[in-house]
C-alpha positions in Angstrom: -19.0 -94.2 -46.3 -16.3 -93.1 -48.8 -12.7 -94.1 -47.6 -10.9 -91.5 -45.9 -8.1 -91.9 -48.1 -10.5 -91.4 -50.9 -11.6 -88.1 -49.4 -7.9 -87.0 -49.2 -7.6 -87.5 -52.7 -10.5 -85.7 -53.4 -9.3 -82.5 -51.5 -5.4 -82.7 -51.4 -5.0 -82.1 -55.2 -7.6 -79.4 -55.2 -6.0 -77.6 -52.1 -2.5 -78.0 -53.7 -2.9 -77.6 -57.3 -1.7 -74.0 -57.0 0.4 -74.2 -54.4 4.2 -72.9 -54.6 5.2 -75.9 -52.8 3.8 -78.4 -55.2 6.3 -80.8 -56.4 6.4 -84.0 -58.6 7.2 -86.0 -55.6 4.6 -84.7 -53.1 1.7 -84.7 -56.1 2.0 -87.8 -58.3 -1.1 -87.3 -60.1 0.0 -84.4 -62.0 2.8 -83.8 -64.4 5.5 -81.7 -62.9 5.8 -78.1 -64.1 8.2 -75.3 -62.8 5.8 -73.3 -60.8 2.2 -73.9 -60.5 1.2 -70.6 -58.6 -1.3 -69.0 -60.1 -1.7 -65.1 -59.9 -5.4 -65.6 -59.2 -4.8 -67.4 -56.0 -1.6 -66.1 -54.8 -1.4 -64.7 -51.0 -2.5 -61.2 -50.5 0.7 -58.7 -50.5 1.2 -55.3 -49.6 1.7 -52.9 -52.5 5.0 -52.1 -51.6 6.2 -55.6 -51.9 4.0 -56.0 -55.2 5.9 -53.1 -56.6 9.2 -54.6 -56.1 8.3 -57.8 -58.1 9.7 -57.5 -61.4 7.4 -57.3 -64.7 9.6 -60.6 -66.2 8.8 -62.6 -62.9 5.1 -61.5 -62.9 5.0 -63.0 -66.7 6.8 -66.2 -66.0 4.6 -67.0 -62.9 1.4 -66.4 -65.2 3.2 -68.3 -68.0 4.1 -71.4 -65.8 0.5 -71.5 -64.0 -1.5 -71.4 -67.7 0.9 -74.1 -69.0 0.2 -76.1 -65.8 -3.3 -75.8 -66.3 -3.3 -76.7 -70.1 -1.0 -79.7 -69.1 -2.7 -81.0 -66.0 -6.3 -79.8 -66.1 -9.3 -80.2 -68.7 -10.0 -76.6 -69.1 -13.1 -76.2 -71.3 -13.9 -73.8 -74.1 -14.6 -70.5 -72.7 -12.1 -70.6 -69.7 -8.7 -68.8 -69.7 -6.0 -71.0 -68.5 -4.4 -68.1 -66.8 -8.0 -67.5 -64.7 -8.3 -70.9 -63.5 -8.9 -71.2 -59.6 -9.1 -73.6 -57.2 -12.8 -73.2 -56.8 -13.5 -74.0 -60.7 -12.2 -77.7 -60.4 -14.8 -80.2 -59.8 -14.3 -82.6 -56.7 -12.5 -85.7 -57.4 -11.2 -84.7 -60.6 -9.0 -82.7 -62.7 -11.9 -80.9 -64.7 -12.5 -77.4 -64.6 -16.2 -75.8 -64.6 -16.5 -73.1 -67.4 -19.4 -70.8 -68.6 -21.2 -73.5 -70.7 -22.1 -75.7 -67.6 -25.5 -75.5 -67.4 -28.8 -77.3 -66.1 -27.5 -81.0 -65.6 -30.6 -82.4 -63.6 -32.0 -85.5 -65.3 -35.6 -85.2 -65.2 -36.8 -88.3 -67.6 -35.0 -90.9 -69.5 -36.4 -93.5 -71.9 -35.2 -96.2 -73.9 -35.2 -95.4 -77.7 -33.4 -98.5 -79.5 -30.8 -101.3 -80.0 -29.0 -101.2 -83.0 -26.4 -103.9 -84.5 -24.9 -101.4 -86.8 -23.7 -97.9 -86.3 -25.8 -96.8 -89.4 -28.9 -98.1 -87.7 -28.5 -95.6 -84.7 -30.9 -92.9 -84.2 -30.7 -90.1 -86.7 -32.3 -87.1 -85.1 -29.0 -85.0 -84.4 -29.1 -84.9 -80.8 -26.0 -85.2 -78.9 -24.7 -88.2 -77.2 -22.2 -89.7 -74.8 -20.9 -93.2 -75.3 -20.2 -95.0 -72.4 -17.3 -97.6 -72.7 -15.5 -100.4 -70.7 -14.4 -103.1 -69.9 -17.2 -106.0 -69.2 -18.2 -106.0 -65.5 -16.5 -102.2 -65.2 -20.0 -101.1 -64.3 -21.2 -99.5 -67.1 -24.7 -100.4 -66.5 -24.6 -99.2 -62.9 -23.1 -96.0 -63.7 -26.0 -95.2 -66.3 -28.6 -96.0 -63.5 -26.7 -94.0 -61.0 -26.9 -91.3 -63.4 -30.5 -91.3 -64.3 -31.3 -92.2 -60.9 -33.6 -95.2 -62.2 -33.2 -98.8 -61.2 -32.7 -101.3 -64.2 -32.8 -98.6 -67.0 -29.7 -100.2 -68.1 -29.5 -103.8 -67.8 -27.0 -105.1 -65.2 -25.7 -108.6 -65.2 -23.1 -110.8 -63.4 -22.3 -112.1 -66.7 -19.7 -110.2 -68.3 -20.6 -109.2 -71.9 -24.4 -109.3 -71.4 -24.5 -105.9 -73.6 -23.8 -106.7 -77.1 -25.8 -103.7 -79.2 -25.5 -100.1 -79.2 -28.4 -99.3 -76.8 -29.7 -95.5 -76.9 -31.0 -94.0 -74.1 -33.1 -90.3 -74.4 -32.2 -88.1 -71.6 -34.7 -85.1 -71.2 -35.7 -85.3 -74.8 -32.8 -83.6 -76.0 -29.7 -85.8 -75.6 -28.5 -89.5 -75.5 -26.5 -91.9 -73.1 -25.4 -94.7 -75.4 -24.4 -98.0 -73.8 -21.8 -99.5 -75.9 -20.8 -103.7 -75.5 -18.1 -104.2 -72.9 -15.0 -105.5 -74.4 -12.6 -108.1 -73.1 -15.0 -110.5 -71.9 -13.4 -113.8 -72.0 -16.3 -116.1 -72.7 -17.2 -114.6 -76.1 -16.8 -116.3 -79.2 -14.0 -115.1 -81.5 -16.6 -114.1 -84.0 -18.2 -112.0 -81.5 -15.0 -110.5 -80.4 -14.4 -109.3 -84.1 -17.8 -108.2 -84.5 -17.7 -105.9 -81.5 -14.5 -104.6 -82.9 -15.8 -104.1 -86.1 -19.1 -102.2 -85.5 -18.2 -100.2 -82.4 -15.0 -98.6 -84.2 -17.4 -97.7 -87.0 -19.5 -96.1 -84.4 -16.7 -94.1 -83.0 -15.6 -93.1 -86.3 -18.7 -92.4 -88.1 -21.0 -90.9 -85.4 -21.1 -87.1 -86.0 -23.3 -86.6 -83.2 -20.9 -88.0 -80.5 -19.8 -85.5 -78.0 -17.5 -87.5 -76.2 -16.7 -90.9 -74.9 -16.9 -91.8 -71.2 -14.1 -94.5 -70.9 -14.9 -96.4 -67.5 -12.0 -97.6 -65.9 -12.5 -100.2 -62.6 -10.2 -98.2 -59.8 -10.3 -101.3 -57.6 -7.7 -103.2 -60.0 -4.3 -102.3 -61.2 -4.3 -100.7 -64.7 -5.1 -103.0 -67.4 -3.6 -103.4 -70.8 -6.6 -103.3 -72.6 -7.9 -100.1 -71.2 -4.8 -98.3 -72.0 -4.8 -99.8 -75.6 -8.6 -98.5 -75.8 -7.8 -94.9 -74.6 -4.7 -95.0 -77.0 -6.9 -96.1 -80.0 -9.4 -93.4 -79.3 -6.6 -90.6 -79.0 -5.0 -91.7 -82.1 -8.7 -91.0 -83.9 -9.2 -87.7 -82.2 -12.2 -89.0 -80.5 -12.6 -86.7 -77.3 -12.9 -88.9 -73.8 -13.3 -88.6 -70.3 -11.7 -91.0 -68.2 -14.7 -92.1 -65.5 -12.6 -94.2 -62.5 -15.5 -96.5 -61.2 -16.1 -98.4 -57.9 -13.8 -96.0 -56.1 -15.7 -96.9 -52.7 -14.0 -100.3 -52.8 -11.6 -101.3 -50.0 -7.8 -102.6 -50.9 -8.1 -106.1 -51.6 -5.6 -108.2 -49.8 -2.4 -107.2 -51.0 -3.5 -105.1 -53.7 -3.6 -101.1 -54.0 -6.1 -98.7 -52.9 -8.5 -97.2 -55.6 -6.7 -93.6 -55.5 -3.2 -95.6 -55.9 -4.4 -97.5 -58.9 -5.9 -94.1 -60.5 -2.3 -92.7 -59.9 -0.7 -95.6 -61.7 -3.2 -95.4 -64.6 -2.3 -91.8 -65.2 1.3 -92.2 -64.9 0.9 -94.8 -67.8 -1.8 -92.4 -69.8 0.8 -89.5 -69.6 3.3 -91.6 -71.9 1.0 -91.0 -75.1 -1.0 -88.0 -74.0 0.5 -84.5 -73.9 -2.4 -83.1 -72.6 -4.1 -85.4 -70.0 -7.5 -86.0 -70.9 -10.6 -85.2 -68.4 -10.9 -87.7 -65.8 -13.2 -87.9 -62.5 -13.7 -90.6 -59.4 -17.1 -92.3 -59.3 -18.9 -94.8 -57.2 -22.4 -96.1 -58.3 -22.9 -97.5 -54.6 -22.2 -94.2 -52.8 -22.9 -91.7 -55.3 -19.4 -90.1 -55.4 -19.1 -88.0 -58.6 -22.5 -88.6 -60.0 -23.4 -84.8 -59.9 -20.1 -83.4 -60.9 -19.9 -85.8 -64.1 -23.3 -84.7 -65.4 -22.0 -81.2 -64.8 -19.2 -82.0 -67.1 -21.3 -83.3 -69.4 -23.5 -80.5 -69.6 -21.0 -78.0 -70.6 -19.5 -80.3 -73.2 -23.0 -80.9 -74.6 -23.9 -77.1 -74.5 -20.8 -76.2 -76.4 -21.3 -78.9 -78.9 -25.0 -77.2 -79.3 -23.2 -73.9 -80.5 
């Protein structure tokens, strides 16, 4: 059962995104804007009251709403920021669902190959999503949860087990790519150097890469290595979605809850991103966020296919 505090995090921001009482203090998950009230979700008013509102005020409200959506939410292609409503936002995320979202069901999955170099990866021009994160962040568990098959991706209690680029073909039409985890302490310096070299080469040279799913452990405070990775991807204009894992975890001793760690991470990310990247909360144990993440991947994939 998901923690009540997490349930509150899933619903409260969605219910308050376009509330006229929203303030930076009451909702620390989002960047401050002057007026997030959307004309599409404004309370019903009588014709006489509506007539008394000046055109200037109406234009300002719409402009602020659009600025809020563009800055805080992930607004996909095909969606006008002025038209975003609460119902369009995927629960537990800042992701707006748009017209390119389609069939997100995983009907079949097969392992294709492991590659030691980016140039050895499949060359059939199918779109792919790279799953990246610190060792032991739950990459393999997330892959297994997405495809609902145990041990499609090898899980191990030893960090750094995956040290190749592994391609899994989904529905014979697109790939999930399991990349080596970074930051495992027991790897040799040579192994770390090799990881940096061939993984960065993959990101820079892979034309079929739709987006990177950067996994961040929500059960621990923000880690510098995750922030560095996110900033490197941003500097190189590589699309990414933050996938917060282990959101079912209870608070450890004097540590913070997952929602508090996520808030802290987002505040640090805003220092380098003018527009916040898409993010979503997940748990491989409870299934939290699985269907929503697949829907998000479907709209990115279908737009890429155009």
